[in-house]
LOLUM-444919 format. One record per residue: residue number from 1; x, y, z of N, C-alpha, C, CB in turn. Coordinates in steps of 0.2 Angstrom, whole numbers, plus 5000, padded with zeros to 4 digits. Glycine has a CB too. Example, Ala and Ser with C-alpha at 12.3 -4.5 7.8 and 13.67 -1.06 7.14 Angstrom:
BEGIN
    k   npx   npy   npz  capx  capy  capz   cpx   cpy   cpz  cbpx  cbpy  cbpz
    1  5066  4972  5039  5062  4978  5039  5066  4984  5039  5057  4978  5045
    2  5064  4989  5035  5068  4995  5036  5064  5000  5039  5070  4997  5029
This chain:
BEGIN
    k   npx   npy   npz  capx  capy  capz   cpx   cpy   cpz  cbpx  cbpy  cbpz
    1  5004  4994  5000  5000  5000  5000  5004  5006  5000  4995  5000  5006
    2  5003  5011  4996  5006  5017  4995  5006  5021  5002  5004  5021  4989
    3  5011  5024  5004  5012  5029  5009  5007  5035  5008  5019  5031  5011
    4  5003  5037  5013  4999  5043  5013  5003  5049  5013  4994  5042  5018
    5  5002  5053  5008  5005  5060  5008  5001  5065  5013  5006  5063  5001
    6  5005  5069  5016  5002  5075  5020  5005  5081  5018  5003  5073  5028
    7  5002  5086  5018  5004  5093  5016  5003  5098  5022  5000  5095  5010
    8  5008  5102  5023  5007  5108  5028  5010  5114  5025  5010  5105  5034
    9  5007  5119  5026  5010  5126  5025  5015  5127  5031  5004  5132  5025
   10  5021  5129  5029  5026  5129  5033  5029  5136  5035  5032  5125  5031
   11  5028  5138  5041  5031  5145  5043  5038  5145  5043  5028  5147  5050
   12  5041  5139  5045  5049  5138  5045  5052  5139  5038  5051  5131  5047
   13  5049  5136  5033  5051  5137  5026  5050  5144  5024  5047  5132  5021
   14  5044  5147  5025  5043  5154  5024  5048  5159  5027  5036  5156  5026
   15  5050  5158  5033  5054  5162  5037  5061  5162  5034  5055  5160  5044
   16  5064  5156  5032  5070  5155  5029  5070  5158  5022  5072  5147  5028
   17  5065  5157  5018  5064  5160  5012  5065  5168  5012  5057  5159  5008
   18  5062  5171  5017  5062  5178  5018  5070  5180  5020  5058  5180  5025
   19  5073  5176  5023  5080  5177  5025  5084  5177  5018  5083  5172  5030
   20  5083  5172  5014  5086  5171  5008  5085  5177  5003  5084  5164  5004
   21  5079  5179  5003  5077  5185  4999  5081  5191  5001  5069  5186  4999
   22  5081  5192  5008  5084  5198  5010  5092  5198  5009  5083  5199  5018
   23  5095  5193  5009  5102  5192  5007  5104  5191  5000  5105  5186  5011
   24  5099  5190  4996  5100  5189  4989  5096  5192  4984  5099  5181  4987
   25  5093  5198  4986  5089  5202  4981  5091  5202  4974  5087  5209  4984
   26  5097  5204  4973  5100  5205  4966  5100  5198  4962  5107  5207  4966
   27  5099  5192  4965  5099  5186  4962  5092  5183  4960  5103  5181  4966
   28  5087  5187  4963  5080  5185  4963  5076  5190  4959  5077  5184  4970
   29  5071  5187  4955  5067  5192  4951  5065  5198  4954  5061  5188  4948
   30  5065  5203  4951  5062  5210  4953  5055  5209  4955  5063  5216  4948
   31  5052  5213  4959  5045  5212  4961  5043  5206  4965  5040  5213  4955
   32  5048  5202  4968  5047  5196  4971  5043  5197  4977  5054  5193  4974
   33  5044  5203  4981  5040  5204  4987  5032  5205  4985  5043  5211  4990
   34  5031  5207  4979  5024  5208  4977  5020  5201  4976  5023  5212  4971
   35  5024  5196  4976  5020  5189  4975  5017  5186  4981  5026  5184  4972
   36  5012  5182  4980  5009  5179  4985  5011  5171  4984  5001  5179  4985
   37  5016  5170  4989  5019  5163  4988  5017  5159  4994  5027  5164  4988
   38  5015  5153  4993  5014  5148  4998  5020  5143  4999  5007  5143  4997
   39  5023  5143  5005  5028  5138  5006  5026  5132  5010  5034  5142  5010
   40  5027  5126  5007  5024  5120  5010  5029  5115  5011  5018  5118  5007
   41  5028  5110  5015  5031  5104  5016  5026  5098  5014  5034  5103  5023
   42  5029  5093  5010  5025  5087  5009  5028  5081  5012  5024  5086  5001
   43  5025  5078  5016  5028  5072  5020  5025  5066  5017  5026  5072  5027
   44  5029  5060  5016  5036  5060  5018  5040  5064  5013  5038  5053  5019
   45  5038  5064  5007  5042  5068  5002  5037  5069  4996  5048  5064  5000
   46  5040  5073  4991  5036  5075  4985  5036  5068  4981  5039  5081  4981
   47  5042  5066  4980  5043  5059  4977  5050  5057  4980  5043  5059  4969
   48  5052  5051  4978  5058  5048  4980  5064  5052  4977  5059  5041  4978
   49  5063  5055  4972  5068  5059  4968  5067  5066  4968  5069  5056  4961
   50  5062  5069  4971  5061  5076  4971  5062  5080  4977  5054  5078  4968
   51  5068  5084  4978  5069  5087  4984  5065  5093  4985  5076  5090  4984
   52  5063  5097  4980  5059  5103  4981  5056  5105  4974  5063  5109  4984
   53  5051  5109  4974  5049  5111  4967  5045  5118  4968  5044  5106  4964
   54  5046  5122  4963  5043  5128  4962  5037  5127  4957  5048  5134  4960
   55  5031  5129  4959  5025  5127  4955  5021  5134  4954  5020  5122  4959
   56  5019  5135  4948  5015  5140  4946  5008  5137  4946  5017  5143  4939
   57  5003  5139  4950  4997  5136  4951  4993  5136  4944  4993  5139  4956
   58  4989  5131  4943  4985  5131  4937  4979  5136  4938  4982  5124  4935
   59  4975  5137  4933  4969  5141  4934  4964  5138  4939  4965  5142  4927
   60  4964  5132  4939  4959  5129  4944  4962  5130  4951  4959  5121  4943
   61  4969  5129  4953  4971  5130  4959  4971  5138  4961  4979  5128  4960
   62  4972  5142  4956  4971  5149  4957  4964  5151  4960  4973  5153  4951
   63  4959  5147  4957  4952  5148  4959  4951  5147  4967  4947  5143  4955
   64  4955  5143  4970  4954  5141  4977  4959  5145  4981  4955  5134  4978
   65  4964  5147  4978  4969  5151  4982  4972  5156  4977  4975  5146  4984
   66  4973  5162  4980  4976  5168  4976  4983  5167  4976  4974  5174  4980
   67  4986  5162  4977  4994  5162  4977  4996  5162  4970  4996  5155  4980
   68  5002  5165  4969  5005  5166  4963  5010  5160  4961  5009  5172  4962
   69  5013  5158  4967  5018  5152  4966  5017  5148  4973  5025  5156  4966
   70  5019  5142  4972  5020  5137  4978  5027  5134  4978  5014  5131  4977
   71  5030  5135  4983  5037  5132  4984  5036  5126  4989  5042  5137  4986
   72  5037  5120  4986  5036  5114  4990  5042  5111  4991  5031  5110  4987
   73  5043  5108  4998  5049  5104  4999  5047  5097  5002  5054  5108  5004
   74  5051  5093  5001  5050  5086  5003  5052  5086  5011  5055  5080  5000
   75  5046  5085  5015  5047  5086  5022  5052  5082  5026  5040  5084  5025
   76  5053  5075  5024  5058  5071  5028  5065  5073  5026  5057  5064  5026
   77  5066  5075  5019  5072  5077  5017  5074  5084  5020  5072  5078  5009
   78  5069  5089  5020  5070  5096  5023  5072  5095  5030  5064  5100  5023
   79  5069  5091  5034  5070  5090  5041  5077  5087  5043  5065  5085  5044
   80  5080  5084  5038  5086  5080  5038  5092  5085  5036  5087  5074  5035
   81  5091  5090  5033  5096  5094  5029  5099  5099  5034  5093  5098  5023
   82  5105  5101  5034  5108  5106  5038  5105  5113  5035  5116  5106  5037
   83  5105  5118  5039  5102  5125  5037  5105  5128  5031  5103  5129  5043
   84  5112  5127  5030  5115  5130  5024  5113  5127  5018  5123  5129  5025
   85  5111  5120  5018  5109  5117  5012  5102  5119  5011  5109  5109  5013
   86  5098  5119  5016  5091  5122  5015  5091  5129  5012  5087  5122  5022
   87  5095  5133  5014  5096  5140  5012  5097  5140  5004  5101  5144  5015
   88  5102  5136  5002  5103  5136  4995  5098  5132  4991  5110  5132  4994
   89  5095  5127  4994  5089  5124  4990  5083  5129  4989  5086  5118  4994
   90  5082  5133  4994  5077  5138  4993  5079  5144  4988  5075  5142  5000
   91  5085  5146  4988  5088  5151  4984  5087  5148  4977  5095  5152  4985
   92  5088  5141  4976  5087  5138  4969  5080  5138  4967  5090  5131  4970
   93  5076  5136  4971  5068  5136  4970  5066  5143  4968  5064  5133  4975
   94  5068  5148  4972  5066  5155  4971  5068  5158  4964  5068  5160  4977
   95  5074  5156  4962  5077  5158  4956  5073  5155  4950  5084  5156  4955
   96  5068  5150  4951  5064  5148  4946  5058  5153  4944  5061  5141  4948
   97  5057  5158  4948  5052  5162  4947  5054  5168  4943  5049  5165  4954
   98  5049  5169  4937  5051  5174  4933  5044  5178  4932  5052  5171  4926
   99  5045  5185  4931  5040  5189  4930  5041  5194  4924  5039  5194  4936
  100  5036  5194  4919  5036  5199  4914  5030  5203  4914  5037  5195  4907
  101  5030  5208  4910  5024  5213  4910  5022  5214  4903  5025  5219  4913
  102  5015  5213  4901  5012  5215  4895  5012  5222  4894  5005  5212  4894
  103  5011  5224  4888  5011  5232  4886  5006  5235  4891  5010  5233  4879
  104  5001  5232  4892  4995  5235  4896  4997  5235  4904  4989  5232  4895
  105  5003  5232  4906  5005  5232  4913  5003  5226  4916  5002  5238  4916
  106  4999  5221  4913  4997  5215  4916  5003  5211  4918  4992  5211  4912
  107  5004  5208  4923  5009  5204  4926  5009  5197  4923  5010  5204  4933
  108  5014  5194  4921  5014  5187  4918  5020  5184  4923  5016  5187  4911
  109  5017  5179  4926  5022  5175  4931  5024  5168  4927  5019  5173  4938
  110  5030  5166  4927  5032  5160  4923  5037  5157  4927  5034  5162  4916
  111  5039  5151  4925  5045  5147  4928  5051  5147  4924  5043  5140  4930
  112  5056  5150  4927  5063  5150  4924  5066  5143  4924  5067  5155  4927
  113  5069  5141  4918  5073  5135  4918  5080  5136  4921  5073  5132  4911
  114  5083  5131  4922  5090  5131  4924  5094  5134  4918  5093  5125  4926
  115  5100  5138  4919  5104  5140  4914  5110  5136  4913  5106  5147  4915
  116  5111  5131  4918  5115  5125  4917  5112  5120  4922  5123  5127  4920
  117  5116  5115  4924  5113  5110  4928  5109  5113  4934  5118  5105  4931
  118  5112  5119  4937  5108  5123  4942  5108  5130  4939  5113  5122  4949
  119  5108  5135  4943  5109  5142  4941  5116  5144  4942  5104  5147  4945
  120  5119  5147  4937  5126  5148  4937  5129  5152  4942  5128  5151  4930
  121  5125  5157  4945  5127  5161  4950  5127  5157  4957  5123  5167  4951
  122  5123  5152  4958  5123  5148  4964  5129  5144  4963  5116  5144  4964
  123  5131  5141  4958  5137  5137  4957  5143  5141  4959  5137  5134  4950
  124  5143  5147  4956  5149  5151  4957  5150  5152  4965  5149  5158  4954
  125  5145  5154  4968  5145  5156  4975  5145  5150  4980  5139  5160  4977
  126  5142  5144  4978  5141  5139  4983  5144  5132  4981  5134  5138  4985
  127  5146  5132  4974  5148  5126  4971  5143  5121  4970  5153  5122  4976
  128  5144  5115  4969  5139  5110  4967  5138  5105  4973  5140  5106  4961
  129  5142  5105  4978  5142  5100  4984  5135  5100  4987  5148  5102  4988
  130  5132  5106  4987  5126  5106  4991  5121  5101  4988  5123  5113  4991
  131  5121  5100  4981  5117  5095  4978  5118  5088  4980  5118  5096  4970
  132  5125  5087  4981  5127  5080  4983  5125  5079  4991  5135  5080  4983
  133  5124  5084  4995  5122  5084  5002  5114  5081  5001  5122  5090  5005
  134  5111  5084  4997  5103  5083  4996  5103  5075  4994  5100  5087  4991
  135  5107  5074  4989  5107  5067  4986  5108  5062  4992  5111  5066  4980
  136  5113  5063  4996  5115  5059  5001  5110  5058  5006  5121  5062  5005
  137  5106  5063  5008  5101  5063  5013  5095  5059  5010  5098  5070  5015
  138  5093  5060  5004  5088  5057  5000  5089  5049  5000  5087  5060  4993
  139  5096  5048  4998  5098  5041  4998  5097  5037  5004  5105  5040  4995
  140  5099  5040  5010  5098  5037  5017  5091  5036  5019  5102  5041  5022
  141  5087  5041  5017  5080  5041  5019  5076  5035  5015  5076  5047  5017
  142  5078  5034  5009  5075  5029  5004  5079  5023  5003  5074  5032  4998
  143  5084  5022  5007  5088  5016  5006  5090  5015  4999  5085  5010  5009
  144  5092  5020  4995  5094  5019  4988  5100  5015  4987  5095  5026  4985
  145  5100  5011  4982  5106  5007  4980  5108  5008  4973  5105  4999  4982
  146  5114  5006  4971  5116  5006  4964  5115  5013  4960  5112  5001  4960
  147  5117  5018  4963  5117  5024  4960  5110  5028  4959  5120  5024  4953
  148  5105  5025  4962  5098  5028  4962  5098  5035  4964  5093  5024  4966
  149  5102  5037  4968  5102  5044  4971  5104  5049  4965  5107  5045  4976
  150  5107  5047  4960  5108  5051  4954  5102  5054  4950  5113  5048  4949
  151  5096  5050  4952  5090  5052  4949  5087  5058  4953  5085  5046  4949
  152  5089  5060  4959  5087  5065  4963  5087  5072  4959  5090  5066  4969
  153  5081  5075  4959  5080  5081  4955  5079  5087  4960  5074  5081  4950
  154  5082  5093  4958  5081  5099  4962  5077  5104  4957  5088  5102  4964
């Protein structure tokens, strides 16, 4: 039987995201503060290979929530990560947020793809070891064998 998923809006994740934003404003999309973002944890995890994700809600989800973006983290993984790795993971997810404006001023929110395996400015500042930390924790939570941790996505 499949493990039941639970979801929680997370004040802890929101507070860390605020810190990330305050310290990295130049790396994050302009007008970030104007967005309605929901920060949530999913337990035990989003999937065995997904550490976190940035989601642009569909029109149906927007009907039930005014949120512009959902940043979701795998709960068991999040709880096992050191704060420095959580910080970089959130910076990574926040960099997926893009905003453009139509000629009439209407805001268009979209998701930015990686410009390399990660975002180049994160790699320059933090290296790529933070990704390996996530893979290691995911592998220990899920008892991965034979290189399965290489499938872990950020």
